[in-house]
C-alpha positions in Angstrom: -2.6 -74.9 78.1 -2.5 -77.3 75.1 0.8 -79.0 74.3 1.1 -77.2 71.0 1.2 -73.8 72.7 3.8 -74.9 75.2 5.9 -76.6 72.5 5.8 -73.4 70.4 7.0 -71.3 73.4 9.8 -73.8 74.0 10.8 -73.8 70.4 11.1 -70.0 70.5 13.3 -70.2 73.6 15.5 -72.9 72.1 15.9 -70.7 68.9 16.9 -67.6 70.9 19.4 -69.5 73.0 20.9 -71.0 69.9 21.3 -67.6 68.4 23.3 -66.4 71.4 25.4 -69.5 71.2 26.1 -69.0 67.5 27.1 -65.4 68.2 29.4 -66.6 71.0 31.1 -69.1 68.7 31.7 -66.4 66.0 29.2 -68.0 63.5 27.0 -64.9 63.3 27.8 -61.3 62.7 26.0 -58.1 63.5 23.6 -58.1 66.4 20.4 -59.7 67.6 17.7 -59.0 70.2 16.2 -62.1 71.9 12.8 -62.4 73.5 13.8 -64.8 76.3 11.1 -64.6 79.0 8.5 -63.1 76.6 7.8 -66.1 74.5 4.3 -66.6 75.8 3.1 -63.2 74.6 3.1 -63.8 70.8 1.9 -67.4 71.3 -1.1 -66.2 73.3 -1.8 -63.5 70.8 -1.5 -65.7 67.8 -4.4 -67.7 69.0 -6.6 -64.6 68.8 -5.4 -63.6 65.3 -6.5 -64.7 61.9 -4.0 -65.6 59.1 -5.5 -62.6 57.1 -4.7 -60.2 59.9 -1.6 -58.0 59.5 1.1 -58.3 62.2 3.8 -55.7 62.7 6.8 -56.6 64.7 9.9 -54.9 66.0 13.6 -55.4 66.7 12.8 -58.1 69.3 10.6 -60.0 66.9 11.8 -63.6 66.5 9.1 -64.9 68.8 6.4 -62.9 66.8 7.6 -64.5 63.6 7.9 -68.0 65.0 4.5 -67.9 66.7 2.9 -66.9 63.4 4.8 -69.2 61.0 6.6 -71.9 62.9 9.5 -71.5 60.5 12.8 -71.6 62.4 14.6 -72.9 59.3 13.7 -69.8 57.2 14.4 -67.4 60.0 17.8 -68.7 60.9 18.7 -68.8 57.3 17.7 -65.2 57.0 19.8 -64.2 60.0 22.8 -66.2 58.7 22.4 -65.2 55.1 21.9 -68.8 53.8 19.8 -70.4 51.2 16.2 -70.7 52.1 16.2 -67.3 53.9 12.8 -65.6 54.3 14.0 -62.5 52.5 17.1 -63.8 50.7 19.3 -62.8 53.6 18.9 -59.0 53.0 16.6 -58.4 56.0 18.6 -60.2 58.7 17.3 -60.4 62.3 15.2 -57.3 62.4 13.7 -56.6 58.9 11.4 -59.4 57.8 8.6 -59.4 55.4 6.4 -62.4 54.7 2.8 -62.4 53.6 1.1 -60.1 56.1 3.9 -59.9 58.5 6.4 -57.1 58.7 9.1 -56.3 61.2 11.5 -53.3 61.6 14.4 -52.3 63.8 13.4 -48.7 63.8 11.6 -47.8 67.1 8.0 -46.7 66.5 8.2 -47.0 62.8 5.7 -49.8 62.5 2.8 -48.2 64.4 1.9 -45.4 61.8 2.3 -48.0 59.1 0.0 -50.4 61.0 -2.5 -47.5 61.3 -2.4 -47.0 57.6 -3.0 -50.7 56.9 -5.8 -50.7 59.5 -7.5 -47.9 57.5 -7.2 -50.0 54.3 -8.6 -53.0 56.1 -11.5 -50.9 57.4 -12.4 -49.9 53.9 -11.6 -53.0 51.9 -11.5 -56.0 54.3 -13.9 -55.3 57.2 -13.4 -57.7 60.1 -9.6 -57.9 59.7 -7.2 -56.1 62.0 -3.6 -54.8 62.2 -1.7 -55.9 65.3 1.4 -53.9 66.2 3.9 -55.1 68.8 5.9 -52.3 70.6 7.8 -52.0 73.8 7.6 -49.6 76.7 10.6 -47.8 75.4 8.8 -47.0 72.1 6.6 -44.6 73.9 9.4 -42.1 73.6 8.7 -41.8 69.9 6.3 -39.2 68.6 5.0 -41.4 65.8 3.3 -43.6 68.4 1.1 -40.7 69.5 0.3 -39.7 65.9 -0.8 -43.2 65.2 -2.9 -43.5 68.3 -4.6 -40.2 67.6 -5.6 -41.3 64.1 -6.7 -44.7 65.2 -9.0 -43.1 67.7 -10.3 -40.4 65.4 -11.0 -42.8 62.5 -12.1 -45.9 64.5 -9.4 -48.0 63.0 -9.1 -51.8 63.6 -5.7 -51.4 65.2 -4.5 -53.5 68.1 -1.4 -52.2 69.9 0.3 -54.9 72.0 2.8 -53.4 74.4 5.5 -55.8 75.8 6.4 -53.9 78.9 9.5 -55.7 80.2 10.4 -52.9 82.6 13.6 -51.8 80.8 14.4 -50.0 77.5 17.8 -51.3 76.4 19.5 -50.5 79.8 17.2 -47.9 81.2 14.5 -48.9 83.7 11.0 -47.9 82.7 10.6 -45.6 85.7 13.5 -43.5 84.5 12.3 -42.9 81.0 8.4 -43.0 81.1 6.4 -40.5 83.0 2.9 -41.5 84.0 1.6 -44.9 82.8 0.9 -46.6 79.5 -2.8 -46.9 80.6 -2.9 -43.1 81.1 -1.5 -42.5 77.6 -4.1 -44.8 76.0 -6.8 -43.0 78.0 -5.7 -39.6 76.6 -6.9 -40.8 73.3 -10.0 -42.5 74.6 -8.6 -45.9 73.9 -9.4 -49.0 75.9 -6.4 -50.4 77.8 -6.1 -53.9 79.2 -3.3 -54.8 81.6 -2.1 -58.4 81.5 0.2 -59.5 84.3 0.0 -63.3 84.1 1.5 -65.8 81.7 -1.3 -68.3 81.4 -1.9 -68.5 77.7 -5.5 -69.8 78.1 -6.4 -67.1 80.6 -4.9 -64.4 78.4 -6.9 -65.5 75.3 -10.2 -65.8 77.3 -9.7 -62.3 78.8 -8.6 -60.6 75.6 -11.1 -62.3 73.2 -13.9 -59.7 73.7 -11.4 -56.8 73.3 -10.0 -58.2 70.1 -13.5 -58.7 68.7 -14.1 -55.0 69.4 -11.0 -54.0 67.5 -12.3 -55.9 64.5 -15.4 -53.8 64.7 -13.4 -50.5 64.7 -12.7 -50.0 68.3 -8.9 -49.7 68.5 -7.3 -50.8 71.8 -4.0 -51.1 73.7 -3.0 -54.3 75.5 -0.1 -54.0 77.9 1.7 -57.2 79.0 3.8 -56.8 82.1 6.5 -59.2 81.1 10.2 -59.9 81.8 13.2 -59.8 79.5 15.5 -62.6 80.9 18.3 -62.0 78.4 20.4 -59.0 77.4 19.1 -56.1 75.2 21.3 -57.4 72.5 24.1 -60.0 72.9 26.0 -59.2 76.0 25.0 -55.7 77.2 22.9 -56.6 80.3 23.9 -54.6 83.3 21.2 -55.9 85.6 22.1 -58.3 88.5 20.6 -61.8 88.2 18.0 -61.2 90.9 16.6 -58.3 88.9 15.7 -60.2 85.7 12.2 -61.1 86.8 10.0 -64.2 86.9 10.4 -66.9 84.3 7.0 -68.2 82.9 8.7 -71.6 82.6 8.6 -72.1 86.3 4.8 -72.0 86.2 4.7 -75.0 83.9 7.5 -77.1 85.4 6.6 -80.8 84.9 7.8 -84.0 83.3 5.7 -83.0 80.2 7.6 -79.7 80.0 10.9 -81.5 80.2 9.9 -83.8 77.3 8.6 -81.0 75.2 11.7 -78.9 75.9 14.1 -81.7 75.0 12.2 -82.1 71.7 12.4 -78.4 71.0 16.1 -78.2 71.7 16.7 -81.2 69.5 14.6 -79.7 66.7 16.5 -76.4 66.8 19.9 -78.1 67.0 19.0 -80.0 63.8 17.8 -76.8 62.2 21.1 -75.0 63.1 23.3 -77.8 61.8 21.3 -77.8 58.5 21.4 -74.1 58.0 25.1 -73.7 58.8 25.9 -76.2 56.1 23.9 -74.4 53.4 25.6 -72.1 50.8 25.1 -68.4 51.1 21.8 -66.9 49.9 21.6 -65.0 46.6 19.4 -62.0 45.9 17.3 -62.5 42.7 15.8 -59.2 41.6 
């Protein structure tokens, strides 16, 4: 893995931990959903995407945004409602729009929208794709199947990235999902790739042919078996510590990681101090 990828993963982690700290100190209101433990997924995927591709995120989307834009200042300002916010502070943690990036807190909402965008890309911008991130819990939404059906029927350049962290809010996957995600993709004749490791280089090498196929109109589902190390939201994790899963950080433990992590923490601390001191954002119609 190149240092830039590892640095980006550590910046995302430092950002998420800072959010939880700010909430704990009463400096943030509302709620947030961190991607602690899943940081490598969007970093790996971003290396396979083009800036002109569309990315659709979800409620647990800070890592998706930071992997694409490396803009912790704008994102934190958005969450805190401060000057310099990505969407003037009206989107908050879950509802972000920037260029060809869109996130939503409504489960399953982004997939049919991504299918529609993929249809547009097929007609107007061949070679581009729409990438939609969803979780295992989102397979309880009917809109997911409508979108997969149309993607298969119309050969849309739609890439569905499933972050299967084994738990939907507080319900284990085995208690809310019958069968498998692979089986559901197969029902629509869609290729399915299961990714169980966290090696960014290996992931990109393995998925590159699949992503190329999506660009040519062969929609596909990529399922990452990953681990959510933090709570669903701020403090609602009912799992015992031993059930949280493996941390990708352990794989890369080294003096280099320690240096990069220290730099990431220092960067986010500086960002937080700066954003906290800013005046409130203003909406300009």
